[in-house]
Backbone as JSON Lines, residues from 0, in Angstrom:
{"i":0,"aa":"M","n":[120.92,76.86,100.58],"ca":[121.21,77.56,99.35],"c":[119.92,78.09,98.73]}
{"i":1,"aa":"D","n":[118.87,77.23,98.61],"ca":[117.6,77.67,98.04],"c":[116.98,78.78,98.88]}
{"i":2,"aa":"H","n":[117.17,78.69,100.19],"ca":[116.62,79.71,101.08],"c":[117.25,81.07,100.78]}
{"i":3,"aa":"Q","n":[118.55,81.11,100.51],"ca":[119.23,82.36,100.19],"c":[118.71,82.94,98.87]}
{"i":4,"aa":"L","n":[118.5,82.08,97.88],"ca":[117.99,82.55,96.6],"c":[116.57,83.1,96.75]}
{"i":5,"aa":"A","n":[115.74,82.42,97.54],"ca":[114.38,82.89,97.76],"c":[114.38,84.24,98.47]}
{"i":6,"aa":"A","n":[115.26,84.4,99.43],"ca":[115.36,85.66,100.15],"c":[115.8,86.78,99.21]}
{"i":7,"aa":"Q","n":[116.74,86.49,98.33],"ca":[117.19,87.5,97.36],"c":[116.08,87.85,96.39]}
{"i":8,"aa":"D","n":[115.32,86.86,95.92],"ca":[114.2,87.12,95.01],"c":[113.16,88.0,95.7]}
{"i":9,"aa":"A","n":[112.87,87.72,96.96],"ca":[111.89,88.52,97.69],"c":[112.41,89.94,97.87]}
{"i":10,"aa":"Q","n":[113.7,90.09,98.09],"ca":[114.28,91.42,98.27],"c":[114.22,92.22,96.98]}
{"i":11,"aa":"D","n":[114.35,91.56,95.84],"ca":[114.36,92.24,94.55],"c":[112.99,92.26,93.88]}
{"i":12,"aa":"A","n":[111.94,91.86,94.59],"ca":[110.61,91.79,94.0],"c":[110.17,93.15,93.49]}
{"i":13,"aa":"Q","n":[109.55,93.15,92.3],"ca":[109.05,94.38,91.7],"c":[107.66,94.13,91.15]}
{"i":14,"aa":"D","n":[106.87,95.2,91.08],"ca":[105.56,95.08,90.46],"c":[105.72,95.22,88.94]}
{"i":15,"aa":"P","n":[104.65,95.09,88.17],"ca":[104.78,95.14,86.7],"c":[105.38,96.45,86.17]}
{"i":16,"aa":"Q","n":[105.25,97.55,86.9],"ca":[105.84,98.81,86.46],"c":[107.3,98.95,86.9]}
{"i":17,"aa":"G","n":[107.85,97.95,87.56],"ca":[109.25,97.99,87.97],"c":[109.49,98.65,89.31]}
{"i":18,"aa":"R","n":[108.43,98.93,90.07],"ca":[108.6,99.56,91.38],"c":[108.93,98.49,92.42]}
{"i":19,"aa":"R","n":[109.79,98.85,93.33],"ca":[110.22,97.95,94.39],"c":[109.05,97.66,95.33]}
{"i":20,"aa":"L","n":[108.86,96.4,95.68],"ca":[107.77,96.01,96.57],"c":[108.22,95.86,98.02]}
{"i":21,"aa":"T","n":[109.5,95.79,98.24],"ca":[109.99,95.63,99.61],"c":[110.53,96.97,100.1]}
{"i":22,"aa":"P","n":[110.41,97.24,101.4],"ca":[110.92,98.52,101.91],"c":[112.44,98.57,101.81]}
{"i":23,"aa":"R","n":[112.95,99.76,101.63],"ca":[114.4,99.92,101.53],"c":[114.99,100.15,102.91]}
{"i":24,"aa":"R","n":[116.29,99.98,103.01],"ca":[116.98,100.3,104.26],"c":[117.04,101.82,104.41]}
{"i":25,"aa":"A","n":[116.96,102.27,105.65],"ca":[116.97,103.71,105.92],"c":[118.36,104.3,105.72]}
{"i":26,"aa":"Y","n":[118.39,105.52,105.2],"ca":[119.62,106.29,105.12],"c":[119.72,107.17,106.35]}
{"i":27,"aa":"P","n":[120.92,107.57,106.74],"ca":[121.05,108.47,107.9],"c":[120.33,109.81,107.69]}
{"i":28,"aa":"T","n":[120.07,110.17,106.43],"ca":[119.42,111.44,106.13],"c":[117.89,111.34,106.15]}
{"i":29,"aa":"D","n":[117.33,110.15,106.3],"ca":[115.87,109.99,106.3],"c":[115.26,110.73,107.48]}
{"i":30,"aa":"F","n":[114.05,111.25,107.26],"ca":[113.33,111.94,108.33],"c":[112.88,110.93,109.38]}
{"i":31,"aa":"S","n":[113.05,111.28,110.63],"ca":[112.54,110.44,111.72],"c":[111.02,110.6,111.77]}
{"i":32,"aa":"D","n":[110.35,109.72,112.49],"ca":[108.91,109.82,112.63],"c":[108.51,111.15,113.27]}
{"i":33,"aa":"R","n":[109.3,111.59,114.21],"ca":[109.01,112.86,114.9],"c":[109.15,114.04,113.92]}
{"i":34,"aa":"E","n":[110.23,114.05,113.13],"ca":[110.41,115.11,112.15],"c":[109.29,115.09,111.11]}
{"i":35,"aa":"W","n":[108.93,113.88,110.66],"ca":[107.89,113.76,109.65],"c":[106.55,114.24,110.19]}
{"i":36,"aa":"A","n":[106.26,113.99,111.44],"ca":[105.01,114.46,112.04],"c":[104.93,115.98,112.01]}
{"i":37,"aa":"T","n":[106.07,116.65,112.17],"ca":[106.12,118.1,112.1],"c":[105.96,118.6,110.67]}
{"i":38,"aa":"L","n":[106.59,117.9,109.73],"ca":[106.61,118.36,108.34],"c":[105.4,117.96,107.52]}
{"i":39,"aa":"E","n":[104.79,116.85,107.83],"ca":[103.73,116.32,106.99],"c":[102.64,117.34,106.65]}
{"i":40,"aa":"P","n":[102.17,118.15,107.61],"ca":[101.14,119.13,107.25],"c":[101.63,120.2,106.27]}
{"i":41,"aa":"L","n":[102.94,120.41,106.19],"ca":[103.49,121.43,105.3],"c":[103.76,120.93,103.89]}
{"i":42,"aa":"V","n":[103.86,119.62,103.73],"ca":[104.2,119.04,102.43],"c":[102.92,118.94,101.59]}
{"i":43,"aa":"P","n":[102.91,119.59,100.42],"ca":[101.7,119.58,99.59],"c":[101.3,118.17,99.16]}
{"i":44,"aa":"R","n":[100.01,117.95,99.14],"ca":[99.48,116.67,98.65],"c":[99.35,116.76,97.13]}
{"i":45,"aa":"A","n":[99.4,115.62,96.49],"ca":[99.19,115.58,95.04],"c":[97.74,115.95,94.74]}
{"i":46,"aa":"I","n":[97.55,116.63,93.64],"ca":[96.2,116.99,93.23],"c":[95.55,115.76,92.63]}
{"i":47,"aa":"A","n":[94.39,115.41,93.13],"ca":[93.69,114.22,92.66],"c":[92.67,114.61,91.59]}
{"i":48,"aa":"Y","n":[92.8,114.01,90.43],"ca":[91.86,114.22,89.35],"c":[91.11,112.92,89.11]}
{"i":49,"aa":"P","n":[89.82,112.99,88.8],"ca":[89.07,111.77,88.5],"c":[89.72,111.02,87.33]}
{"i":50,"aa":"N","n":[89.68,109.73,87.4],"ca":[90.17,108.84,86.33],"c":[91.68,108.87,86.14]}
{"i":51,"aa":"L","n":[92.41,109.46,87.07],"ca":[93.87,109.44,86.97],"c":[94.45,108.54,88.05]}
{"i":52,"aa":"Q","n":[95.63,108.06,87.77],"ca":[96.31,107.16,88.69],"c":[96.69,107.89,89.98]}
{"i":53,"aa":"Q","n":[96.6,107.19,91.07],"ca":[97.04,107.73,92.35],"c":[98.56,107.89,92.32]}
{"i":54,"aa":"P","n":[99.1,108.8,93.13],"ca":[100.56,108.95,93.16],"c":[101.25,107.62,93.48]}
{"i":55,"aa":"I","n":[102.33,107.37,92.81],"ca":[103.08,106.13,92.98],"c":[103.98,106.2,94.21]}
{"i":56,"aa":"H","n":[104.6,107.35,94.41],"ca":[105.59,107.51,95.47],"c":[105.04,108.36,96.6]}
{"i":57,"aa":"S","n":[105.35,107.97,97.81],"ca":[104.85,108.72,98.97],"c":[105.58,110.05,99.09]}
{"i":58,"aa":"R","n":[104.9,111.01,99.68],"ca":[105.52,112.32,99.91],"c":[106.74,112.18,100.81]}
{"i":59,"aa":"R","n":[106.66,111.28,101.76],"ca":[107.79,111.09,102.68],"c":[109.03,110.58,101.93]}
{"i":60,"aa":"E","n":[108.85,109.66,100.99],"ca":[109.99,109.15,100.23],"c":[110.57,110.24,99.34]}
{"i":61,"aa":"I","n":[109.73,111.08,98.78],"ca":[110.22,112.19,97.97],"c":[111.0,113.16,98.86]}
{"i":62,"aa":"M","n":[110.46,113.45,100.04],"ca":[111.17,114.33,100.97],"c":[112.5,113.71,101.42]}
{"i":63,"aa":"N","n":[112.51,112.41,101.66],"ca":[113.76,111.74,102.03],"c":[114.8,111.88,100.92]}
{"i":64,"aa":"A","n":[114.35,111.75,99.66],"ca":[115.27,111.88,98.52],"c":[115.79,113.31,98.4]}
{"i":65,"aa":"I","n":[114.91,114.29,98.6],"ca":[115.34,115.69,98.54],"c":[116.35,115.98,99.64]}
{"i":66,"aa":"R","n":[116.07,115.48,100.83],"ca":[117.0,115.71,101.94],"c":[118.34,115.01,101.7]}
{"i":67,"aa":"Y","n":[118.3,113.79,101.16],"ca":[119.54,113.07,100.83],"c":[120.37,113.89,99.86]}
{"i":68,"aa":"R","n":[119.74,114.4,98.82],"ca":[120.44,115.18,97.82],"c":[121.0,116.47,98.42]}
{"i":69,"aa":"T","n":[120.23,117.12,99.28],"ca":[120.68,118.36,99.9],"c":[121.86,118.11,100.82]}
{"i":70,"aa":"R","n":[121.78,117.06,101.63],"ca":[122.84,116.79,102.6],"c":[124.12,116.27,101.95]}
{"i":71,"aa":"T","n":[123.98,115.48,100.88],"ca":[125.17,114.88,100.26],"c":[125.73,115.75,99.14]}
{"i":72,"aa":"G","n":[124.91,116.63,98.57],"ca":[125.36,117.47,97.47],"c":[125.46,116.75,96.15]}
{"i":73,"aa":"C","n":[124.87,115.59,96.03],"ca":[124.95,114.84,94.77],"c":[124.06,115.5,93.71]}
{"i":74,"aa":"A","n":[124.34,115.21,92.47],"ca":[123.49,115.68,91.38],"c":[122.16,114.93,91.42]}
{"i":75,"aa":"W","n":[121.12,115.56,90.89],"ca":[119.8,114.91,90.88],"c":[119.88,113.53,90.24]}
{"i":76,"aa":"R","n":[120.59,113.44,89.14],"ca":[120.68,112.16,88.41],"c":[121.43,111.08,89.19]}
{"i":77,"aa":"L","n":[122.15,111.47,90.22],"ca":[122.93,110.5,90.99],"c":[122.24,110.04,92.27]}
{"i":78,"aa":"L","n":[120.95,110.35,92.41],"ca":[120.22,109.82,93.57],"c":[120.25,108.3,93.54]}
{"i":79,"aa":"P","n":[120.41,107.65,94.68],"ca":[120.39,106.18,94.69],"c":[119.09,105.63,94.09]}
{"i":80,"aa":"H","n":[119.19,104.48,93.5],"ca":[118.06,103.89,92.79],"c":[116.93,103.42,93.68]}
{"i":81,"aa":"D","n":[117.15,103.35,94.99],"ca":[116.04,102.92,95.85],"c":[115.16,104.08,96.28]}
{"i":82,"aa":"F","n":[115.49,105.3,95.85],"ca":[114.59,106.44,96.0],"c":[113.68,106.48,94.76]}
{"i":83,"aa":"P","n":[112.63,107.31,94.8],"ca":[111.85,107.48,93.56],"c":[112.77,107.99,92.44]}
{"i":84,"aa":"P","n":[112.34,107.85,91.18],"ca":[113.19,108.31,90.08],"c":[113.59,109.77,90.24]}
{"i":85,"aa":"W","n":[114.82,110.09,89.83],"ca":[115.34,111.43,90.04],"c":[114.48,112.5,89.38]}
{"i":86,"aa":"K","n":[113.9,112.21,88.21],"ca":[113.06,113.2,87.53],"c":[111.81,113.51,88.36]}
{"i":87,"aa":"T","n":[111.25,112.49,88.97],"ca":[110.08,112.68,89.83],"c":[110.44,113.56,91.01]}
{"i":88,"aa":"V","n":[111.57,113.25,91.65],"ca":[112.01,114.02,92.81],"c":[112.32,115.46,92.41]}
{"i":89,"aa":"Y","n":[113.04,115.64,91.3],"ca":[113.4,116.98,90.85],"c":[112.15,117.8,90.5]}
{"i":90,"aa":"N","n":[111.25,117.23,89.71],"ca":[110.05,117.97,89.3],"c":[109.17,118.31,90.5]}
{"i":91,"aa":"T","n":[109.08,117.4,91.45],"ca":[108.31,117.68,92.66],"c":[108.96,118.82,93.44]}
{"i":92,"aa":"Y","n":[110.27,118.76,93.61],"ca":[110.99,119.82,94.3],"c":[110.77,121.17,93.61]}
{"i":93,"aa":"R","n":[110.91,121.18,92.3],"ca":[110.74,122.41,91.53],"c":[109.34,122.99,91.7]}
{"i":94,"aa":"N","n":[108.32,122.13,91.64],"ca":[106.94,122.6,91.82],"c":[106.73,123.14,93.24]}
{"i":95,"aa":"W","n":[107.25,122.45,94.23],"ca":[107.1,122.91,95.61],"c":[107.85,124.23,95.82]}
{"i":96,"aa":"A","n":[108.99,124.4,95.17],"ca":[109.74,125.66,95.3],"c":[108.94,126.81,94.7]}
{"i":97,"aa":"K","n":[108.28,126.58,93.59],"ca":[107.47,127.63,92.94],"c":[106.3,128.06,93.81]}
{"i":98,"aa":"T","n":[105.72,127.13,94.55],"ca":[104.55,127.44,95.38],"c":[104.91,127.95,96.77]}
{"i":99,"aa":"G","n":[106.19,127.94,97.11],"ca":[106.61,128.42,98.42],"c":[106.65,127.34,99.49]}
{"i":100,"aa":"A","n":[106.32,126.11,99.13],"ca":[106.31,125.02,100.11],"c":[107.71,124.71,100.62]}
{"i":101,"aa":"V","n":[108.71,124.8,99.76],"ca":[110.08,124.51,100.18],"c":[110.53,125.5,101.25]}
{"i":102,"aa":"K","n":[110.2,126.78,101.08],"ca":[110.56,127.78,102.08],"c":[109.87,127.51,103.41]}
{"i":103,"aa":"A","n":[108.59,127.14,103.37],"ca":[107.85,126.84,104.6],"c":[108.45,125.64,105.31]}
{"i":104,"aa":"I","n":[108.83,124.61,104.54],"ca":[109.44,123.42,105.13],"c":[110.8,123.78,105.72]}
{"i":105,"aa":"H","n":[111.59,124.55,105.0],"ca":[112.9,124.97,105.5],"c":[112.76,125.76,106.79]}
{"i":106,"aa":"D","n":[111.84,126.71,106.83],"ca":[111.65,127.53,108.03],"c":[111.2,126.67,109.21]}
{"i":107,"aa":"S","n":[110.38,125.66,108.94],"ca":[109.93,124.77,110.01],"c":[111.09,123.96,110.57]}
{"i":108,"aa":"L","n":[111.98,123.5,109.7],"ca":[113.14,122.73,110.16],"c":[114.13,123.61,110.92]}
{"i":109,"aa":"A","n":[114.19,124.88,110.56],"ca":[115.15,125.79,111.2],"c":[114.74,126.15,112.63]}
{"i":110,"aa":"E","n":[113.48,125.97,112.97],"ca":[113.01,126.32,114.31],"c":[113.53,125.38,115.37]}
């Protein structure tokens, strides 16, 4: 019984900002390692400014959330909670769309 509780606590572990510390289970819409190797050079990196916090969420997790939303047709606010926050995913998508990164990623996937 105690072992089950400990396992559940470890599964639900969060850092002080409430971010999940354990990896999530993969969704069928997640990018494979092969797909990610193709896309990674096309996905913009966060701009690093001195004295600012490093990005909290990986580009791959944001891309997985965008792909989940695209494939399922759910509203941004209805993204599952184990993805980065919906506002982060939406704002990132919007910024990438403005810079043309979304079109480049789409064209790469279409090949």
